[in-house]
Residue frames as a rotation matrix with the C-alpha (Angstrom) as fourth column:
MET 1
0.540 0.311 -0.782 66.51
-0.055 -0.914 -0.402 -32.72
-0.840 0.260 -0.476 84.86
SER 2
-0.377 -0.777 -0.503 69.38
-0.589 -0.218 0.778 -33.38
-0.714 0.590 -0.376 82.50
LEU 3
-0.711 0.199 0.674 67.48
0.504 0.813 0.292 -36.21
-0.490 0.548 -0.678 80.80
LEU 4
0.399 0.917 0.020 64.53
0.724 -0.301 -0.620 -33.90
-0.562 0.262 -0.784 80.11
HIS 5
0.322 -0.364 -0.874 66.88
-0.390 -0.892 0.227 -31.18
-0.862 0.268 -0.430 78.94
SER 6
-0.754 -0.648 0.106 68.46
-0.223 0.405 0.887 -33.61
-0.618 0.645 -0.450 76.48
LEU 7
-0.334 0.720 0.608 65.05
0.796 0.561 -0.226 -34.74
-0.504 0.408 -0.761 75.29
PHE 8
0.680 0.616 -0.397 63.89
0.349 -0.749 -0.563 -31.21
-0.644 0.244 -0.725 74.54
ARG 9
-0.040 -0.774 -0.632 67.25
-0.541 -0.515 0.665 -30.37
-0.840 0.368 -0.399 72.96
ASP 10
-0.768 -0.186 0.613 66.76
0.303 0.737 0.604 -33.35
-0.564 0.650 -0.510 70.63
TYR 11
0.200 0.921 0.335 63.31
0.878 -0.017 -0.479 -32.07
-0.435 0.390 -0.812 69.64
GLU 12
0.542 -0.096 -0.835 64.75
-0.168 -0.986 0.005 -28.62
-0.824 0.138 -0.550 69.06
ASP 13
-0.542 -0.826 -0.154 67.37
-0.394 0.089 0.915 -30.10
-0.742 0.556 -0.374 66.74
LEU 14
-0.541 0.416 0.731 64.75
0.696 0.709 0.111 -32.17
-0.472 0.569 -0.673 64.92
LEU 15
0.573 0.773 -0.273 62.66
0.513 -0.598 -0.616 -29.07
-0.639 0.214 -0.739 64.32
PHE 16
0.234 -0.569 -0.788 65.65
-0.542 -0.749 0.380 -27.24
-0.807 0.339 -0.484 62.87
GLN 17
-0.775 -0.499 0.387 66.49
-0.015 0.627 0.778 -30.23
-0.631 0.598 -0.494 60.68
TYR 18
-0.079 0.846 0.528 62.91
0.855 0.330 -0.400 -30.38
-0.512 0.420 -0.749 59.42
ARG 19
0.712 0.370 -0.597 62.87
0.131 -0.905 -0.405 -26.66
-0.690 0.210 -0.692 58.65
ALA 20
-0.107 -0.851 -0.515 66.21
-0.642 -0.337 0.689 -26.99
-0.759 0.404 -0.510 56.82
GLY 21
0.537 0.441 -0.719 64.79
-0.842 0.333 -0.424 -29.80
0.053 0.833 0.550 54.69
THR 22
-0.458 -0.798 -0.390 67.06
-0.725 0.590 -0.356 -32.53
0.514 0.120 -0.849 56.03
LEU 23
-0.871 0.320 0.372 64.30
-0.044 0.705 -0.708 -34.41
-0.489 -0.633 -0.600 57.90
SER 24
-0.814 0.575 0.089 61.34
0.260 0.223 0.940 -35.84
0.520 0.788 -0.331 56.01
SER 25
-0.348 0.802 0.486 57.77
-0.783 -0.533 0.320 -34.77
0.516 -0.269 0.813 56.73
GLU 26
0.462 0.532 -0.710 56.90
-0.128 0.832 0.540 -38.35
0.877 -0.158 0.453 57.62
SER 27
-0.222 -0.649 -0.728 59.67
0.725 0.389 -0.568 -38.54
0.651 -0.654 0.384 60.19
TRP 28
-0.913 -0.114 0.392 58.91
-0.104 -0.863 -0.494 -35.08
0.395 -0.492 0.776 61.60
ASP 29
-0.034 0.988 0.152 55.18
-0.645 -0.138 0.751 -35.82
0.763 -0.073 0.642 61.91
ALA 30
0.418 0.144 -0.897 55.88
0.382 0.868 0.317 -38.89
0.824 -0.475 0.307 64.04
ARG 31
-0.526 -0.707 -0.472 58.28
0.755 -0.133 -0.642 -37.02
0.391 -0.694 0.604 66.29
ARG 32
-0.756 0.333 0.563 55.98
-0.363 -0.930 0.062 -34.02
0.544 -0.158 0.824 66.53
TYR 33
0.327 0.912 -0.248 53.15
-0.278 0.344 0.897 -36.29
0.903 -0.224 0.366 67.69
SER 34
0.204 -0.295 -0.933 55.34
0.793 0.609 -0.019 -37.76
0.574 -0.736 0.359 70.44
LEU 35
-0.860 -0.493 0.133 56.39
0.349 -0.758 -0.550 -34.25
0.372 -0.427 0.824 71.51
ARG 36
-0.327 0.823 0.464 52.74
-0.530 -0.566 0.631 -33.23
0.782 -0.040 0.622 71.74
MET 37
0.515 0.494 -0.701 52.11
0.245 0.699 0.672 -36.18
0.821 -0.518 0.239 74.08
PHE 38
-0.360 -0.709 -0.607 54.95
0.866 -0.012 -0.500 -34.97
0.347 -0.705 0.618 76.32
LEU 39
-0.865 -0.069 0.497 53.53
0.021 -0.995 -0.100 -31.45
0.501 -0.076 0.862 76.35
ILE 40
0.156 0.948 0.277 50.31
-0.506 -0.164 0.847 -32.58
0.848 -0.272 0.455 78.00
ASN 41
0.352 -0.158 -0.923 52.16
0.668 0.733 0.129 -34.47
0.656 -0.662 0.363 80.75
PRO 42
0.979 0.122 0.165 52.57
-0.015 -0.759 0.651 -32.39
0.205 -0.640 -0.741 83.94
CYS 43
0.514 -0.856 -0.055 56.12
0.518 0.259 0.815 -33.65
-0.683 -0.448 0.577 84.51
PHE 44
-0.214 -0.605 0.767 57.26
0.976 -0.110 0.186 -32.38
-0.028 0.789 0.614 81.13
THR 45
0.427 0.428 0.797 55.32
0.500 -0.846 0.187 -29.13
0.754 0.319 -0.575 81.31
SER 46
0.951 -0.149 -0.270 56.84
0.189 -0.408 0.893 -28.35
-0.244 -0.901 -0.360 84.71
PHE 47
0.028 -0.988 0.151 60.31
0.758 0.120 0.642 -28.84
-0.652 0.096 0.752 83.28
TRP 48
-0.128 -0.049 0.991 59.46
0.910 -0.402 0.097 -26.69
0.393 0.914 0.096 80.25
ASP 49
0.804 0.511 0.303 58.08
0.349 -0.819 0.455 -23.89
0.481 -0.260 -0.837 82.41
LEU 50
0.778 -0.560 -0.285 61.31
0.194 -0.218 0.957 -23.84
-0.598 -0.799 -0.061 84.44
ARG 51
-0.118 -0.981 0.153 63.82
0.323 0.108 0.940 -24.22
-0.939 0.160 0.304 81.61
ARG 52
0.654 0.484 0.582 62.23
0.663 0.004 -0.748 -22.83
-0.364 0.875 -0.319 78.46
LEU 53
0.886 -0.316 -0.340 64.71
-0.378 -0.917 -0.132 -19.95
-0.270 0.245 -0.931 78.25
TYR 54
-0.005 -0.917 0.399 67.53
-0.219 0.390 0.894 -22.45
-0.976 -0.083 -0.203 77.68
PHE 55
-0.123 0.077 0.989 66.21
0.790 0.611 0.051 -23.02
-0.600 0.788 -0.136 74.14
ALA 56
-0.929 -0.274 0.250 66.15
0.370 -0.641 0.672 -20.96
-0.024 0.717 0.697 70.95
GLU 57
-0.638 0.694 -0.334 63.35
-0.437 -0.684 -0.584 -18.43
-0.634 -0.227 0.740 70.59
SER 58
-0.350 0.530 -0.772 61.93
-0.877 0.105 0.469 -20.09
0.330 0.841 0.428 67.49
PHE 59
-0.646 0.106 -0.756 61.74
0.180 0.984 -0.016 -23.44
0.742 -0.146 -0.654 69.30
ARG 60
-0.892 0.344 -0.291 60.10
0.249 -0.162 -0.955 -21.81
-0.376 -0.925 0.059 72.32
GLN 61
-0.481 0.742 -0.467 57.48
-0.805 -0.584 -0.100 -20.27
-0.347 0.328 0.879 70.05
PHE 62
-0.416 0.283 -0.864 56.89
-0.526 0.701 0.482 -23.63
0.742 0.655 -0.142 68.38
VAL 63
-0.812 0.072 -0.580 56.47
0.435 0.737 -0.517 -25.42
0.390 -0.672 -0.630 71.74
GLU 64
-0.802 0.538 -0.259 54.10
-0.096 -0.544 -0.834 -22.76
-0.589 -0.644 0.488 73.08
THR 65
-0.345 0.686 -0.641 51.93
-0.936 -0.201 0.288 -23.02
0.069 0.700 0.711 69.96
GLU 66
-0.501 0.120 -0.857 51.89
-0.134 0.968 0.214 -26.81
0.855 0.222 -0.469 70.27
ARG 67
-0.931 0.141 -0.338 50.89
0.363 0.236 -0.901 -26.54
-0.047 -0.962 -0.271 73.94
GLU 68
-0.643 0.703 -0.305 48.02
-0.522 -0.693 -0.498 -24.22
-0.561 -0.161 0.812 73.10
THR 69
-0.090 0.618 -0.781 46.66
-0.983 0.071 0.170 -26.44
0.161 0.783 0.601 70.34
THR 70
-0.747 -0.226 -0.625 47.18
-0.196 0.973 -0.118 -29.92
0.636 0.034 -0.771 71.83
GLU 71
0.319 0.930 0.181 44.04
-0.628 0.065 0.776 -31.49
0.710 -0.361 0.605 73.21
PRO 72
-0.314 -0.400 0.861 44.39
-0.918 0.359 -0.169 -33.30
-0.242 -0.843 -0.480 76.54
LEU 73
-0.835 0.008 -0.550 44.21
-0.189 0.935 0.300 -37.06
0.517 0.354 -0.779 76.42
PRO 74
0.247 0.965 0.087 40.87
-0.526 0.058 0.848 -38.56
0.814 -0.255 0.522 77.44
THR 75
-0.332 -0.266 0.905 40.65
-0.933 0.237 -0.272 -39.98
-0.143 -0.934 -0.327 80.93
ALA 76
-0.999 -0.031 -0.021 40.02
-0.032 0.997 0.069 -43.65
0.019 0.069 -0.997 81.55
ALA 77
-0.404 0.914 -0.039 36.42
0.291 0.088 -0.953 -42.81
-0.867 -0.396 -0.301 82.49
GLU 78
0.083 0.413 -0.907 35.89
-0.705 -0.619 -0.346 -40.92
-0.704 0.668 0.240 79.24
LEU 79
-0.665 -0.399 -0.632 37.28
-0.735 0.502 0.456 -43.83
0.135 0.767 -0.627 77.24
ALA 80
-0.940 0.303 0.159 34.90
0.218 0.889 -0.402 -46.22
-0.263 -0.343 -0.902 79.01
GLU 81
-0.291 0.888 -0.355 31.82
-0.350 -0.444 -0.825 -44.22
-0.890 -0.116 0.440 78.02
């Protein structure tokens, strides 16, 4: 749990840095993409559902919006079609 907490805390900090103008768009876009991949993984979403209140409201809103707009990855069968 503590590893996942640290991971989400890092993303929270990156978001705040980006909004403050101290993280480039290019760097933020890459990190945002990796966060989106975590948010469609059941392990990460279970953690988030349990611990979301540990994070700032603005970060929680950001994560929830990302969850709602992130398409699931295609399955192996879909890729084979």
